[in-house]
N, C-alpha and C positions, 0 to 999 in steps of 0.2 A: 161693368161694373164687380160682375159675379166673379170672375175669375181675380181679380184683386182681392176679392173679400177669403178666398178660399188660399190665398199666398201665405200669409201670415197668420197662422193659427195658435203660433204659442204653445206648443203640445211638445213633450219631452222627444229628444230623437232616439234615445234608447225605447222607450217602452210604449208612447203616444200618451200618454197620460198629461192630463191639462198641468200648465208649468203655474206656479204661484211666488208672487214677490215673497220672500221672508226676512223680517225686518231684525232676526237677529242675526243671520251672516250678512244680508245686504247683499246675497246671490236670489238666483231663480230657482227656485227648489221645484222638485218631482215628488209628490207625498204619499208617490204609490211605489218607486222604487231608491227614492234618495237620492237622485242625483242632483247634482247641484252646476250651476252657470252662470258668468259672471255676466253683465250688462255688455262686455265689447263681444263675448262668447254667445251671446244671445243675437248680436246684429251680425255677425257676422256666418252666423249659421242660416239665421233669414233673411239676411241680405242678399246671399247669395241664391238663395231661391228665386227670392223676388227678383237677382237681375234674370234670373232664368228664365222666368216667364214672363217678363218686359222683353226678351228678345222673340218670346215666341209669338207672342201678343200682335194682333193686326192693330189694337186701337192707337191712334196717333200717340207722340211722343208729346209730353204735357210738360209746363217749367216746375221747376222744384217748388214752389209753392202751392202749383195748380194740384199738380202730383199727391203731395202730403196732404189736402183737402181732403181730397178723392180716396186717399187711404183711409182717412178717417171714418168718410163715411159710411166704406164699405167695411170696416173691420167693429165699429160700435154700434152697439143695441141699446136703445132706450126702453126702461121698461118704468111703467105709471103704474102707482099704488091706488085703487079703486076706491080703499079709506079716504085718505088725506089727501089725493093728485099729488105725491113729490114724485117728480122725474130722479129716474137713477140712470146713470151711463154705467154700462158697464162692457166689457169684450162680447164678439159676436159670438162664442162659444157656450156663454153662461147662460146654462136652462132653466134657471129658477134663482130667487133672491128673497129679501124682506125687506120692506119698506123701513129704514134706520128711525124714524121717527116713531112709528105706531105698529111696526112688527107684522103689520098683515104680511100675505104674499103679493109678491105684486106679478103683474104680465105683461108680457112683452107689446110694444106698442108702436116698434118700429126704428127706422135708422134714423143718427141723427145730422144734420146738413154739416159740413164745413168750418162753418161758423162758429161751431161752440168747439172747435179744436183747440186746445191749450195752448200756449207758449214754451209753461217750464211747468216743472214739479220737484217738489220735493219729496222725495222715498220716505218710507217709514221706518224710523229706529227705535222705534219701542214695540216692545212685543204684545200679543195679548195679557199672557203671564202677567207683565209689568204691569201692565195697565190694571189689570184687577188686582195688583197689588196696591196701586196706586188708588183703586175705589176702596179697599177695604180699609187701609190708614186713611181716608178723610172720614168715612163713615165710622170709627172707630170713636166708641163712648157717649156719642150720640143717641140715646134711650127713648126718645120720641120719635122717631123713623118707624111708618108703619110696615109692619112685616112681608109684606108683599114687596117694599123695595127693598130689600135686603135677600129675599128668597134665591136660591140658586138657581131656579128658574129664569128670573130677574138679569141676574149678573149675567147668566149666558146670552142675554140680548145683547151685552157688550159687544160694539160689529167696529171695523175699522172703514173708512169714509173719506176719500177725497174731496175738501171743502172748494168748490171755485170761489176764487179772489181775484180783485182787480186790483192790479201794481199800479202804483203810479210815481215816476220820479221827474224831476224837473230842477231846473234853476228860479228859483223866487225873487224878488226885489221886496223887501220887507218896510215899512215906513212907518214911525210912531210919532204923534204929537200929543205933549199933558202938558198941565201944569202940575210941576215939581213943588212942594213945601221942604221947608227946613225949619223945622221947629224948636225953638231951646225956649227951655223954662226955667225958673229959679227962684228965690225965694232971697225975703232982706226982712228979719223980725217977723211980723203978722201981715207984710204984706210978699204977694205972692204975682211975678210976673210972667208973661209969657209975650215970645219975640215969635212972629211969623214971617218968613220971606217966601216970596215966589217967584219961580223963575219958570219962563218957558221953555220945555223941553221938546228936542227935535232930534231921532233917531234914523238913520236909515244901513241898512246892512242887505247883504247878499248872501240867501241860504241854500245851499244843496241837501234837496231829499231825496233819498234812496229807495225805491221800491217801500213807498208810506201803502199798508192793505188797507182793502174795504172788501170784507166779505159776499159773495155776490149771488147768498141766497134769501130770499126773505124767508123763510120758513124758519132760518136758524137765529136766535137773538142775536143782535150786533154788540151788546156787551157783554153776552155769553163768549164769542169768539174771541171779543176786545181781550178776555182777562186772562186770556193762554196765549198773548203774546210774549216776546217778540217770536217770531219764528228765527232761525240762523239762517241767511241768505247763502253762507260759503256751500249751502248742501243741495242747493238748488241744481238740476239738471234739465235738458233739452226734454220737452215731453216725447213720450213712447209709450204705446196703444198695452205694451208689453206688462208694463208697472197698473194697469187696468186688470189683469191677471189674478182673480181672484179677491180683488178691491174693488169695488162699486166707488164713484165720483157723482157727488148731488153734480144735476145742469143747473147752472145759474138762469137766474129770473129775473136779475135785478140788472140793468143795462150799465156799457160802461158811464153815458153819461150821468145816469142818476147814482154810482159809487164816486164821481169824482166830485159831486157836492160835498159830501160826508167827508171827502178825502181831502176837499180845500180847506174846510172846515178844523179838520186836526191841524194842518199846515199853519193855518191862522193861530190855530192857540200855540203851536208849537213857537210859531215865529215871535208873538207875545210872550211868553216867556221871555226867550232870549233876548229880546230889546230890553224887558222891564230890567232883567238883570243888570245891563250895563247902566241903570238910572238909579241903583241901588242905596247912592249916598243920601238921597232925598229923605225925610219922613215917609212923606208919601206921594203920591202919584192922583191926579185927580183929572177929570174930563179925558178921557184916554182915548185917542182914536189911531185904531192899525188898519189899512190897508197894503193887501199884498198884490204880487202883479206875476206873473209865469213869465219867465224869457224865454223859454222852452219847455216842454212837456213830454212825455211817453207814458204809454200806458203797454203793459203786460197779463195776459190773462195768465193765471195760474192756477195748477191744485196744489195744496197744504192738507198735510196726513192727520186728520185727529181720530182720535177713538172718542166712540159717543155713545150714552145710555141714555133712554128717554123711559121717562115713566109716568103715567095718567092716572093719578089721583083726585077722588072729586071731582070730574070735568076739568082738571087743569093741569097742565105741560108742566111735568119737573127732567131737566136736562141733568147730565154731567159728563167733561168732557176732561178727555188729557191730550194736549199736545202730544202730536207722534211721533215728533221729532227729540222736543225737549223736555216730555215728560210732564208739564207744567198744568196743574188740574183745577177744577174750579165746577163747583155742582152748584144745582138749585135744589135743595131740600126739603123734602114734606114733611109735616109736622102732624103723626095722629092724635087727632082730637081725644078719643077715647082711653088714648096710655095718658093726656093730659090731665082728662078728667078722672081717672084713677088717683094719678098721682097728686092731683087738689087735693083729693076727696081723703087720703091718706097721711098726708100733711094737716088738714081740717081734723082729722082723725085723733092724730095725736098729738096736737096743741087742745084738745077738747080733753082727754084722757090727763095730758097735764095737770089742767086748771084744775079738776076733779080730782086728781089725787091729793093736789097742793091744797085746794080745799078741806077735804076730809081731813087732813093734818092738822089743819086749826083748828077746825070743828071738835076732833078730837082734845085738841090742844086744849 
């Protein structure tokens, strides 16, 4: 294990400084000597070194899956926030980092077991400069935000984070039973008529769902993450520890079985929407019953890119997020009570002044 952890360091072959994934170029960049390497070049460089070490090692040969699990355990480091308890996954060379939730410096707590190794990952396409521009655009014209929320120090806390997700795919049999009503109304003179016909409605369909997402972190608000969907899965890649060089990931604490409940509810609602659409000739549907069942299902554990900014105001957390692939934004914005008070006071004072002046004119007249 010790030797395996030393073989893949993701350091620049030219100057030995750490490499980081650069969203602007889509390559791995050394910010010391400006050298850049593609993903295939990284795999070739470090793959050859891995092969050399494997030949020199006396360790028994592992299966491909076991090797990947052991490699992840050796290369990953787990940092824990002493303030809020968040778990952050980094590469083994990371010496220090900050919690993306409360910005507290976090401390190394050990290695991760192979069960936390993701299957796939979507790299960042949105740069930090672009994410900052999204934040400025989102907050533009909002006059009641606390000054601290817009400060340069706060904006500098905007950080890239790979958020853990469970993705579920499968074939689903969906059934709907309902009472459909066709209502016709007309009038003859002063008499109004209503004719209602009821029909038994049955619908059956098979749906294919591809990678329905559910975030795997309890600390991150589910609605917040759903608000920046969808991700474009054409950009998905097989997971490599090299992408965690310079960008941390949140450790999942939502089990697959727990995530499945939320995913299945989303699938049920989507199925109901589609089945109802086939019965839009009816005036209304009542006593609707929907059942869904999977013919087949598959799970994938993924890391998806998000720019994350958290702000604590009056004991409450407010978050701003940017989809690190598509640039879609969403924020929960705080409101300064002091600014609201002075705005209301100013309006009240202006109204009182106008009334006073009008009264004075009338009195003078």
